Chimera marker file (.cmm) of the C-alpha trace (Angstrom):
<marker_set name="trace">
<marker id="1" x="20.847" y="22.086" z="0.572" r="1" g="1" b="0" radius="0.5"/>
<marker id="2" x="19.245" y="24.864" z="2.073" r="1" g="1" b="0" radius="0.5"/>
<marker id="3" x="16.591" y="24.979" z="-0.828" r="1" g="1" b="0" radius="0.5"/>
<marker id="4" x="15.961" y="21.224" z="-0.211" r="1" g="1" b="0" radius="0.5"/>
<marker id="5" x="15.420" y="21.908" z="3.710" r="1" g="1" b="0" radius="0.5"/>
<marker id="6" x="12.983" y="24.701" z="2.917" r="1" g="1" b="0" radius="0.5"/>
<marker id="7" x="10.948" y="23.271" z="-0.128" r="1" g="1" b="0" radius="0.5"/>
<marker id="8" x="9.748" y="20.202" z="1.919" r="1" g="1" b="0" radius="0.5"/>
<marker id="9" x="8.263" y="21.777" z="4.650" r="1" g="1" b="0" radius="0.5"/>
<marker id="10" x="6.972" y="24.559" z="2.746" r="1" g="1" b="0" radius="0.5"/>
<marker id="11" x="5.399" y="22.256" z="0.313" r="1" g="1" b="0" radius="0.5"/>
<marker id="12" x="3.490" y="20.046" z="2.897" r="1" g="1" b="0" radius="0.5"/>
<marker id="13" x="2.100" y="23.569" z="4.474" r="1" g="1" b="0" radius="0.5"/>
<marker id="14" x="0.502" y="24.106" z="1.111" r="1" g="1" b="0" radius="0.5"/>
<marker id="15" x="-0.744" y="20.820" z="1.048" r="1" g="1" b="0" radius="0.5"/>
<marker id="16" x="-2.140" y="20.897" z="4.588" r="1" g="1" b="0" radius="0.5"/>
<marker id="17" x="-3.816" y="24.570" z="3.830" r="1" g="1" b="0" radius="0.5"/>
<marker id="18" x="-5.019" y="23.636" z="0.566" r="1" g="1" b="0" radius="0.5"/>
<marker id="19" x="-6.616" y="20.736" z="2.272" r="1" g="1" b="0" radius="0.5"/>
<marker id="20" x="-8.090" y="22.511" z="5.294" r="1" g="1" b="0" radius="0.5"/>
<marker id="21" x="-9.291" y="25.101" z="3.225" r="1" g="1" b="0" radius="0.5"/>
<marker id="22" x="-11.226" y="22.736" z="1.248" r="1" g="1" b="0" radius="0.5"/>
<marker id="23" x="-12.842" y="21.226" z="4.293" r="1" g="1" b="0" radius="0.5"/>
<marker id="24" x="-13.438" y="24.323" z="5.887" r="1" g="1" b="0" radius="0.5"/>
<marker id="25" x="-15.402" y="25.794" z="2.913" r="1" g="1" b="0" radius="0.5"/>
<marker id="26" x="-17.667" y="22.704" z="2.115" r="1" g="1" b="0" radius="0.5"/>
<marker id="27" x="-18.278" y="22.014" z="5.554" r="1" g="1" b="0" radius="0.5"/>
<marker id="28" x="-21.784" y="23.262" z="5.025" r="1" g="1" b="0" radius="0.5"/>
<marker id="29" x="-22.190" y="20.407" z="2.003" r="1" g="1" b="0" radius="0.5"/>
<marker id="30" x="-21.649" y="17.559" z="4.447" r="1" g="1" b="0" radius="0.5"/>
<marker id="31" x="-24.810" y="15.735" z="5.666" r="1" g="1" b="0" radius="0.5"/>
<marker id="32" x="-25.825" y="15.739" z="9.319" r="1" g="1" b="0" radius="0.5"/>
<marker id="33" x="-23.592" y="13.569" z="11.320" r="1" g="1" b="0" radius="0.5"/>
<marker id="34" x="-20.906" y="13.275" z="8.496" r="1" g="1" b="0" radius="0.5"/>
<marker id="35" x="-18.553" y="15.425" z="9.807" r="1" g="1" b="0" radius="0.5"/>
<marker id="36" x="-18.304" y="13.529" z="13.405" r="1" g="1" b="0" radius="0.5"/>
<marker id="37" x="-18.457" y="10.433" z="11.532" r="1" g="1" b="0" radius="0.5"/>
<marker id="38" x="-15.313" y="11.476" z="9.468" r="1" g="1" b="0" radius="0.5"/>
<marker id="39" x="-13.498" y="12.723" z="12.492" r="1" g="1" b="0" radius="0.5"/>
<marker id="40" x="-14.014" y="9.518" z="13.941" r="1" g="1" b="0" radius="0.5"/>
<marker id="41" x="-12.532" y="7.625" z="11.144" r="1" g="1" b="0" radius="0.5"/>
<marker id="42" x="-9.525" y="10.155" z="10.434" r="1" g="1" b="0" radius="0.5"/>
<marker id="43" x="-8.415" y="9.568" z="14.011" r="1" g="1" b="0" radius="0.5"/>
<marker id="44" x="-9.015" y="5.678" z="13.729" r="1" g="1" b="0" radius="0.5"/>
<marker id="45" x="-6.901" y="5.695" z="10.290" r="1" g="1" b="0" radius="0.5"/>
<marker id="46" x="-4.325" y="7.794" z="11.875" r="1" g="1" b="0" radius="0.5"/>
<marker id="47" x="-3.568" y="5.539" z="14.957" r="1" g="1" b="0" radius="0.5"/>
<marker id="48" x="-3.488" y="2.617" z="12.729" r="1" g="1" b="0" radius="0.5"/>
<marker id="49" x="-0.971" y="4.156" z="10.158" r="1" g="1" b="0" radius="0.5"/>
<marker id="50" x="1.169" y="5.574" z="13.239" r="1" g="1" b="0" radius="0.5"/>
<marker id="51" x="1.393" y="1.859" z="14.706" r="1" g="1" b="0" radius="0.5"/>
<marker id="52" x="2.494" y="0.761" z="11.195" r="1" g="1" b="0" radius="0.5"/>
<marker id="53" x="5.046" y="3.418" z="11.609" r="1" g="1" b="0" radius="0.5"/>
<marker id="54" x="6.420" y="2.124" z="14.769" r="1" g="1" b="0" radius="0.5"/>
<marker id="55" x="6.372" y="-1.314" z="14.001" r="1" g="1" b="0" radius="0.5"/>
<marker id="56" x="8.403" y="0.143" z="10.803" r="1" g="1" b="0" radius="0.5"/>
<marker id="57" x="10.767" y="1.640" z="13.162" r="1" g="1" b="0" radius="0.5"/>
<marker id="58" x="11.289" y="-1.587" z="15.206" r="1" g="1" b="0" radius="0.5"/>
<marker id="59" x="12.207" y="-3.546" z="11.967" r="1" g="1" b="0" radius="0.5"/>
<marker id="60" x="14.720" y="-0.509" z="11.306" r="1" g="1" b="0" radius="0.5"/>
<marker id="61" x="16.442" y="-1.052" z="14.911" r="1" g="1" b="0" radius="0.5"/>
<marker id="62" x="16.410" y="-4.764" z="14.322" r="1" g="1" b="0" radius="0.5"/>
<marker id="63" x="18.472" y="-4.822" z="11.524" r="1" g="1" b="0" radius="0.5"/>
<marker id="64" x="20.853" y="-1.912" z="12.729" r="1" g="1" b="0" radius="0.5"/>
<marker id="65" x="23.875" y="-4.146" z="12.926" r="1" g="1" b="0" radius="0.5"/>
<marker id="66" x="23.868" y="-5.193" z="9.539" r="1" g="1" b="0" radius="0.5"/>
<marker id="67" x="26.877" y="-4.075" z="7.117" r="1" g="1" b="0" radius="0.5"/>
<marker id="68" x="23.951" y="-2.052" z="4.755" r="1" g="1" b="0" radius="0.5"/>
<marker id="69" x="23.018" y="0.033" z="8.240" r="1" g="1" b="0" radius="0.5"/>
<marker id="70" x="26.453" y="0.779" z="8.892" r="1" g="1" b="0" radius="0.5"/>
<marker id="71" x="27.320" y="2.172" z="5.688" r="1" g="1" b="0" radius="0.5"/>
<marker id="72" x="23.763" y="3.881" z="5.907" r="1" g="1" b="0" radius="0.5"/>
<marker id="73" x="24.832" y="5.554" z="9.169" r="1" g="1" b="0" radius="0.5"/>
<marker id="74" x="28.480" y="6.864" z="7.643" r="1" g="1" b="0" radius="0.5"/>
<marker id="75" x="26.962" y="8.745" z="5.207" r="1" g="1" b="0" radius="0.5"/>
<marker id="76" x="24.325" y="10.077" z="7.157" r="1" g="1" b="0" radius="0.5"/>
<marker id="77" x="21.063" y="8.344" z="5.167" r="1" g="1" b="0" radius="0.5"/>
<marker id="78" x="20.458" y="6.431" z="7.773" r="1" g="1" b="0" radius="0.5"/>
<marker id="79" x="19.866" y="9.574" z="9.977" r="1" g="1" b="0" radius="0.5"/>
<marker id="80" x="17.284" y="11.245" z="7.287" r="1" g="1" b="0" radius="0.5"/>
<marker id="81" x="15.614" y="7.791" z="7.114" r="1" g="1" b="0" radius="0.5"/>
<marker id="82" x="14.938" y="7.660" z="11.138" r="1" g="1" b="0" radius="0.5"/>
<marker id="83" x="14.001" y="11.298" z="11.179" r="1" g="1" b="0" radius="0.5"/>
<marker id="84" x="11.594" y="11.164" z="8.724" r="1" g="1" b="0" radius="0.5"/>
<marker id="85" x="10.067" y="8.488" z="10.186" r="1" g="1" b="0" radius="0.5"/>
<marker id="86" x="10.072" y="10.105" z="13.626" r="1" g="1" b="0" radius="0.5"/>
<marker id="87" x="7.977" y="12.982" z="11.449" r="1" g="1" b="0" radius="0.5"/>
<marker id="88" x="5.829" y="10.925" z="10.141" r="1" g="1" b="0" radius="0.5"/>
<marker id="89" x="4.798" y="9.128" z="13.236" r="1" g="1" b="0" radius="0.5"/>
<marker id="90" x="4.525" y="12.754" z="15.002" r="1" g="1" b="0" radius="0.5"/>
<marker id="91" x="1.987" y="13.964" z="12.535" r="1" g="1" b="0" radius="0.5"/>
<marker id="92" x="-0.269" y="11.046" z="13.000" r="1" g="1" b="0" radius="0.5"/>
<marker id="93" x="0.126" y="11.473" z="16.472" r="1" g="1" b="0" radius="0.5"/>
<marker id="94" x="-0.842" y="15.000" z="16.546" r="1" g="1" b="0" radius="0.5"/>
<marker id="95" x="-3.520" y="14.047" z="13.820" r="1" g="1" b="0" radius="0.5"/>
<marker id="96" x="-4.733" y="11.467" z="16.501" r="1" g="1" b="0" radius="0.5"/>
<marker id="97" x="-4.583" y="13.753" z="19.145" r="1" g="1" b="0" radius="0.5"/>
<marker id="98" x="-6.706" y="16.565" z="17.552" r="1" g="1" b="0" radius="0.5"/>
<marker id="99" x="-9.318" y="13.930" z="16.369" r="1" g="1" b="0" radius="0.5"/>
<marker id="100" x="-9.833" y="12.766" z="20.108" r="1" g="1" b="0" radius="0.5"/>
<marker id="101" x="-10.267" y="16.011" z="21.050" r="1" g="1" b="0" radius="0.5"/>
<marker id="102" x="-12.535" y="17.501" z="18.470" r="1" g="1" b="0" radius="0.5"/>
<marker id="103" x="-14.919" y="14.419" z="19.496" r="1" g="1" b="0" radius="0.5"/>
<marker id="104" x="-15.611" y="15.845" z="22.792" r="1" g="1" b="0" radius="0.5"/>
<marker id="105" x="-15.954" y="19.653" z="21.011" r="1" g="1" b="0" radius="0.5"/>
<marker id="106" x="-19.480" y="21.102" z="20.691" r="1" g="1" b="0" radius="0.5"/>
<marker id="107" x="-20.727" y="21.273" z="17.291" r="1" g="1" b="0" radius="0.5"/>
<marker id="108" x="-19.415" y="24.927" z="16.337" r="1" g="1" b="0" radius="0.5"/>
<marker id="109" x="-15.936" y="24.068" z="17.097" r="1" g="1" b="0" radius="0.5"/>
<marker id="110" x="-16.166" y="20.679" z="14.930" r="1" g="1" b="0" radius="0.5"/>
<marker id="111" x="-15.715" y="22.654" z="11.643" r="1" g="1" b="0" radius="0.5"/>
<marker id="112" x="-12.500" y="24.609" z="12.503" r="1" g="1" b="0" radius="0.5"/>
<marker id="113" x="-11.238" y="20.939" z="14.045" r="1" g="1" b="0" radius="0.5"/>
<marker id="114" x="-12.136" y="19.262" z="11.144" r="1" g="1" b="0" radius="0.5"/>
<marker id="115" x="-10.024" y="21.666" z="8.532" r="1" g="1" b="0" radius="0.5"/>
<marker id="116" x="-7.437" y="21.312" z="10.472" r="1" g="1" b="0" radius="0.5"/>
<marker id="117" x="-7.510" y="17.439" z="11.231" r="1" g="1" b="0" radius="0.5"/>
<marker id="118" x="-7.934" y="17.057" z="7.533" r="1" g="1" b="0" radius="0.5"/>
<marker id="119" x="-4.868" y="19.090" z="6.681" r="1" g="1" b="0" radius="0.5"/>
<marker id="120" x="-2.702" y="17.435" z="9.103" r="1" g="1" b="0" radius="0.5"/>
<marker id="121" x="-3.947" y="13.691" z="7.972" r="1" g="1" b="0" radius="0.5"/>
<marker id="122" x="-3.170" y="15.100" z="4.017" r="1" g="1" b="0" radius="0.5"/>
<marker id="123" x="0.264" y="16.104" z="5.317" r="1" g="1" b="0" radius="0.5"/>
<marker id="124" x="1.100" y="12.646" z="7.283" r="1" g="1" b="0" radius="0.5"/>
<marker id="125" x="-0.149" y="10.956" z="4.327" r="1" g="1" b="0" radius="0.5"/>
<marker id="126" x="2.264" y="12.444" z="2.186" r="1" g="1" b="0" radius="0.5"/>
<marker id="127" x="4.806" y="12.083" z="4.583" r="1" g="1" b="0" radius="0.5"/>
<marker id="128" x="4.261" y="8.409" z="4.977" r="1" g="1" b="0" radius="0.5"/>
<marker id="129" x="4.608" y="7.630" z="1.320" r="1" g="1" b="0" radius="0.5"/>
<marker id="130" x="8.103" y="9.617" z="1.336" r="1" g="1" b="0" radius="0.5"/>
<marker id="131" x="9.128" y="7.406" z="4.616" r="1" g="1" b="0" radius="0.5"/>
<marker id="132" x="7.935" y="4.173" z="3.091" r="1" g="1" b="0" radius="0.5"/>
<marker id="133" x="9.489" y="4.396" z="-0.138" r="1" g="1" b="0" radius="0.5"/>
<marker id="134" x="12.735" y="5.025" z="1.801" r="1" g="1" b="0" radius="0.5"/>
<marker id="135" x="12.317" y="2.092" z="3.856" r="1" g="1" b="0" radius="0.5"/>
<marker id="136" x="11.360" y="-0.034" z="0.859" r="1" g="1" b="0" radius="0.5"/>
<marker id="137" x="14.430" y="1.325" z="-0.826" r="1" g="1" b="0" radius="0.5"/>
<marker id="138" x="16.580" y="-0.112" z="2.376" r="1" g="1" b="0" radius="0.5"/>
<marker id="139" x="14.892" y="-3.452" z="2.895" r="1" g="1" b="0" radius="0.5"/>
<marker id="140" x="14.988" y="-4.011" z="-1.008" r="1" g="1" b="0" radius="0.5"/>
<marker id="141" x="19.013" y="-3.428" z="-0.894" r="1" g="1" b="0" radius="0.5"/>
<marker id="142" x="19.072" y="-5.469" z="2.182" r="1" g="1" b="0" radius="0.5"/>
<marker id="143" x="17.377" y="-8.244" z="0.849" r="1" g="1" b="0" radius="0.5"/>
<marker id="144" x="19.441" y="-8.256" z="-2.430" r="1" g="1" b="0" radius="0.5"/>
<marker id="145" x="22.564" y="-8.550" z="-0.564" r="1" g="1" b="0" radius="0.5"/>
<marker id="146" x="24.019" y="-11.886" z="-0.191" r="1" g="1" b="0" radius="0.5"/>
<link id1="1" id2="2" r="1" g="1" b="0" radius="0.2"/>
<link id1="2" id2="3" r="1" g="1" b="0" radius="0.2"/>
<link id1="3" id2="4" r="1" g="1" b="0" radius="0.2"/>
<link id1="4" id2="5" r="1" g="1" b="0" radius="0.2"/>
<link id1="5" id2="6" r="1" g="1" b="0" radius="0.2"/>
<link id1="6" id2="7" r="1" g="1" b="0" radius="0.2"/>
<link id1="7" id2="8" r="1" g="1" b="0" radius="0.2"/>
<link id1="8" id2="9" r="1" g="1" b="0" radius="0.2"/>
<link id1="9" id2="10" r="1" g="1" b="0" radius="0.2"/>
<link id1="10" id2="11" r="1" g="1" b="0" radius="0.2"/>
<link id1="11" id2="12" r="1" g="1" b="0" radius="0.2"/>
<link id1="12" id2="13" r="1" g="1" b="0" radius="0.2"/>
<link id1="13" id2="14" r="1" g="1" b="0" radius="0.2"/>
<link id1="14" id2="15" r="1" g="1" b="0" radius="0.2"/>
<link id1="15" id2="16" r="1" g="1" b="0" radius="0.2"/>
<link id1="16" id2="17" r="1" g="1" b="0" radius="0.2"/>
<link id1="17" id2="18" r="1" g="1" b="0" radius="0.2"/>
<link id1="18" id2="19" r="1" g="1" b="0" radius="0.2"/>
<link id1="19" id2="20" r="1" g="1" b="0" radius="0.2"/>
<link id1="20" id2="21" r="1" g="1" b="0" radius="0.2"/>
<link id1="21" id2="22" r="1" g="1" b="0" radius="0.2"/>
<link id1="22" id2="23" r="1" g="1" b="0" radius="0.2"/>
<link id1="23" id2="24" r="1" g="1" b="0" radius="0.2"/>
<link id1="24" id2="25" r="1" g="1" b="0" radius="0.2"/>
<link id1="25" id2="26" r="1" g="1" b="0" radius="0.2"/>
<link id1="26" id2="27" r="1" g="1" b="0" radius="0.2"/>
<link id1="27" id2="28" r="1" g="1" b="0" radius="0.2"/>
<link id1="28" id2="29" r="1" g="1" b="0" radius="0.2"/>
<link id1="29" id2="30" r="1" g="1" b="0" radius="0.2"/>
<link id1="30" id2="31" r="1" g="1" b="0" radius="0.2"/>
<link id1="31" id2="32" r="1" g="1" b="0" radius="0.2"/>
<link id1="32" id2="33" r="1" g="1" b="0" radius="0.2"/>
<link id1="33" id2="34" r="1" g="1" b="0" radius="0.2"/>
<link id1="34" id2="35" r="1" g="1" b="0" radius="0.2"/>
<link id1="35" id2="36" r="1" g="1" b="0" radius="0.2"/>
<link id1="36" id2="37" r="1" g="1" b="0" radius="0.2"/>
<link id1="37" id2="38" r="1" g="1" b="0" radius="0.2"/>
<link id1="38" id2="39" r="1" g="1" b="0" radius="0.2"/>
<link id1="39" id2="40" r="1" g="1" b="0" radius="0.2"/>
<link id1="40" id2="41" r="1" g="1" b="0" radius="0.2"/>
<link id1="41" id2="42" r="1" g="1" b="0" radius="0.2"/>
<link id1="42" id2="43" r="1" g="1" b="0" radius="0.2"/>
<link id1="43" id2="44" r="1" g="1" b="0" radius="0.2"/>
<link id1="44" id2="45" r="1" g="1" b="0" radius="0.2"/>
<link id1="45" id2="46" r="1" g="1" b="0" radius="0.2"/>
<link id1="46" id2="47" r="1" g="1" b="0" radius="0.2"/>
<link id1="47" id2="48" r="1" g="1" b="0" radius="0.2"/>
<link id1="48" id2="49" r="1" g="1" b="0" radius="0.2"/>
<link id1="49" id2="50" r="1" g="1" b="0" radius="0.2"/>
<link id1="50" id2="51" r="1" g="1" b="0" radius="0.2"/>
<link id1="51" id2="52" r="1" g="1" b="0" radius="0.2"/>
<link id1="52" id2="53" r="1" g="1" b="0" radius="0.2"/>
<link id1="53" id2="54" r="1" g="1" b="0" radius="0.2"/>
<link id1="54" id2="55" r="1" g="1" b="0" radius="0.2"/>
<link id1="55" id2="56" r="1" g="1" b="0" radius="0.2"/>
<link id1="56" id2="57" r="1" g="1" b="0" radius="0.2"/>
<link id1="57" id2="58" r="1" g="1" b="0" radius="0.2"/>
<link id1="58" id2="59" r="1" g="1" b="0" radius="0.2"/>
<link id1="59" id2="60" r="1" g="1" b="0" radius="0.2"/>
<link id1="60" id2="61" r="1" g="1" b="0" radius="0.2"/>
<link id1="61" id2="62" r="1" g="1" b="0" radius="0.2"/>
<link id1="62" id2="63" r="1" g="1" b="0" radius="0.2"/>
<link id1="63" id2="64" r="1" g="1" b="0" radius="0.2"/>
<link id1="64" id2="65" r="1" g="1" b="0" radius="0.2"/>
<link id1="65" id2="66" r="1" g="1" b="0" radius="0.2"/>
<link id1="66" id2="67" r="1" g="1" b="0" radius="0.2"/>
<link id1="67" id2="68" r="1" g="1" b="0" radius="0.2"/>
<link id1="68" id2="69" r="1" g="1" b="0" radius="0.2"/>
<link id1="69" id2="70" r="1" g="1" b="0" radius="0.2"/>
<link id1="70" id2="71" r="1" g="1" b="0" radius="0.2"/>
<link id1="71" id2="72" r="1" g="1" b="0" radius="0.2"/>
<link id1="72" id2="73" r="1" g="1" b="0" radius="0.2"/>
<link id1="73" id2="74" r="1" g="1" b="0" radius="0.2"/>
<link id1="74" id2="75" r="1" g="1" b="0" radius="0.2"/>
<link id1="75" id2="76" r="1" g="1" b="0" radius="0.2"/>
<link id1="76" id2="77" r="1" g="1" b="0" radius="0.2"/>
<link id1="77" id2="78" r="1" g="1" b="0" radius="0.2"/>
<link id1="78" id2="79" r="1" g="1" b="0" radius="0.2"/>
<link id1="79" id2="80" r="1" g="1" b="0" radius="0.2"/>
<link id1="80" id2="81" r="1" g="1" b="0" radius="0.2"/>
<link id1="81" id2="82" r="1" g="1" b="0" radius="0.2"/>
<link id1="82" id2="83" r="1" g="1" b="0" radius="0.2"/>
<link id1="83" id2="84" r="1" g="1" b="0" radius="0.2"/>
<link id1="84" id2="85" r="1" g="1" b="0" radius="0.2"/>
<link id1="85" id2="86" r="1" g="1" b="0" radius="0.2"/>
<link id1="86" id2="87" r="1" g="1" b="0" radius="0.2"/>
<link id1="87" id2="88" r="1" g="1" b="0" radius="0.2"/>
<link id1="88" id2="89" r="1" g="1" b="0" radius="0.2"/>
<link id1="89" id2="90" r="1" g="1" b="0" radius="0.2"/>
<link id1="90" id2="91" r="1" g="1" b="0" radius="0.2"/>
<link id1="91" id2="92" r="1" g="1" b="0" radius="0.2"/>
<link id1="92" id2="93" r="1" g="1" b="0" radius="0.2"/>
<link id1="93" id2="94" r="1" g="1" b="0" radius="0.2"/>
<link id1="94" id2="95" r="1" g="1" b="0" radius="0.2"/>
<link id1="95" id2="96" r="1" g="1" b="0" radius="0.2"/>
<link id1="96" id2="97" r="1" g="1" b="0" radius="0.2"/>
<link id1="97" id2="98" r="1" g="1" b="0" radius="0.2"/>
<link id1="98" id2="99" r="1" g="1" b="0" radius="0.2"/>
<link id1="99" id2="100" r="1" g="1" b="0" radius="0.2"/>
<link id1="100" id2="101" r="1" g="1" b="0" radius="0.2"/>
<link id1="101" id2="102" r="1" g="1" b="0" radius="0.2"/>
<link id1="102" id2="103" r="1" g="1" b="0" radius="0.2"/>
<link id1="103" id2="104" r="1" g="1" b="0" radius="0.2"/>
<link id1="104" id2="105" r="1" g="1" b="0" radius="0.2"/>
<link id1="105" id2="106" r="1" g="1" b="0" radius="0.2"/>
<link id1="106" id2="107" r="1" g="1" b="0" radius="0.2"/>
<link id1="107" id2="108" r="1" g="1" b="0" radius="0.2"/>
<link id1="108" id2="109" r="1" g="1" b="0" radius="0.2"/>
<link id1="109" id2="110" r="1" g="1" b="0" radius="0.2"/>
<link id1="110" id2="111" r="1" g="1" b="0" radius="0.2"/>
<link id1="111" id2="112" r="1" g="1" b="0" radius="0.2"/>
<link id1="112" id2="113" r="1" g="1" b="0" radius="0.2"/>
<link id1="113" id2="114" r="1" g="1" b="0" radius="0.2"/>
<link id1="114" id2="115" r="1" g="1" b="0" radius="0.2"/>
<link id1="115" id2="116" r="1" g="1" b="0" radius="0.2"/>
<link id1="116" id2="117" r="1" g="1" b="0" radius="0.2"/>
<link id1="117" id2="118" r="1" g="1" b="0" radius="0.2"/>
<link id1="118" id2="119" r="1" g="1" b="0" radius="0.2"/>
<link id1="119" id2="120" r="1" g="1" b="0" radius="0.2"/>
<link id1="120" id2="121" r="1" g="1" b="0" radius="0.2"/>
<link id1="121" id2="122" r="1" g="1" b="0" radius="0.2"/>
<link id1="122" id2="123" r="1" g="1" b="0" radius="0.2"/>
<link id1="123" id2="124" r="1" g="1" b="0" radius="0.2"/>
<link id1="124" id2="125" r="1" g="1" b="0" radius="0.2"/>
<link id1="125" id2="126" r="1" g="1" b="0" radius="0.2"/>
<link id1="126" id2="127" r="1" g="1" b="0" radius="0.2"/>
<link id1="127" id2="128" r="1" g="1" b="0" radius="0.2"/>
<link id1="128" id2="129" r="1" g="1" b="0" radius="0.2"/>
<link id1="129" id2="130" r="1" g="1" b="0" radius="0.2"/>
<link id1="130" id2="131" r="1" g="1" b="0" radius="0.2"/>
<link id1="131" id2="132" r="1" g="1" b="0" radius="0.2"/>
<link id1="132" id2="133" r="1" g="1" b="0" radius="0.2"/>
<link id1="133" id2="134" r="1" g="1" b="0" radius="0.2"/>
<link id1="134" id2="135" r="1" g="1" b="0" radius="0.2"/>
<link id1="135" id2="136" r="1" g="1" b="0" radius="0.2"/>
<link id1="136" id2="137" r="1" g="1" b="0" radius="0.2"/>
<link id1="137" id2="138" r="1" g="1" b="0" radius="0.2"/>
<link id1="138" id2="139" r="1" g="1" b="0" radius="0.2"/>
<link id1="139" id2="140" r="1" g="1" b="0" radius="0.2"/>
<link id1="140" id2="141" r="1" g="1" b="0" radius="0.2"/>
<link id1="141" id2="142" r="1" g="1" b="0" radius="0.2"/>
<link id1="142" id2="143" r="1" g="1" b="0" radius="0.2"/>
<link id1="143" id2="144" r="1" g="1" b="0" radius="0.2"/>
<link id1="144" id2="145" r="1" g="1" b="0" radius="0.2"/>
<link id1="145" id2="146" r="1" g="1" b="0" radius="0.2"/>
</marker_set>
């Protein structure tokens, strides 16, 4: 259990550091004006995916009275699903906030913020995939029940 609690955040931190370092290291190879456009695009994508996750949370709450969800609550799977959903939302919210701040920074700081934003966005996408799979399994099981 402890191994599982430590492994996933460590993997996410490694992914964030790797992507962030790559962007920081290759910043000079970006064409002029491209980093600002990349920041704006990543910020927009973060907000869009975050709104999808909020809608998924609303769907999850709307089916909370079903027997499947009550069984998931009993086995603590529902708590893990909601926690995963909230972590994904927080990751994309932080990515959007960092992106919005980076849009108004002087050009000397854009390199650092773009590296952080890229790493955080990569971790958010990985978390989004994990959360999406969990939601798919729950909704698919709900659909197959009579």
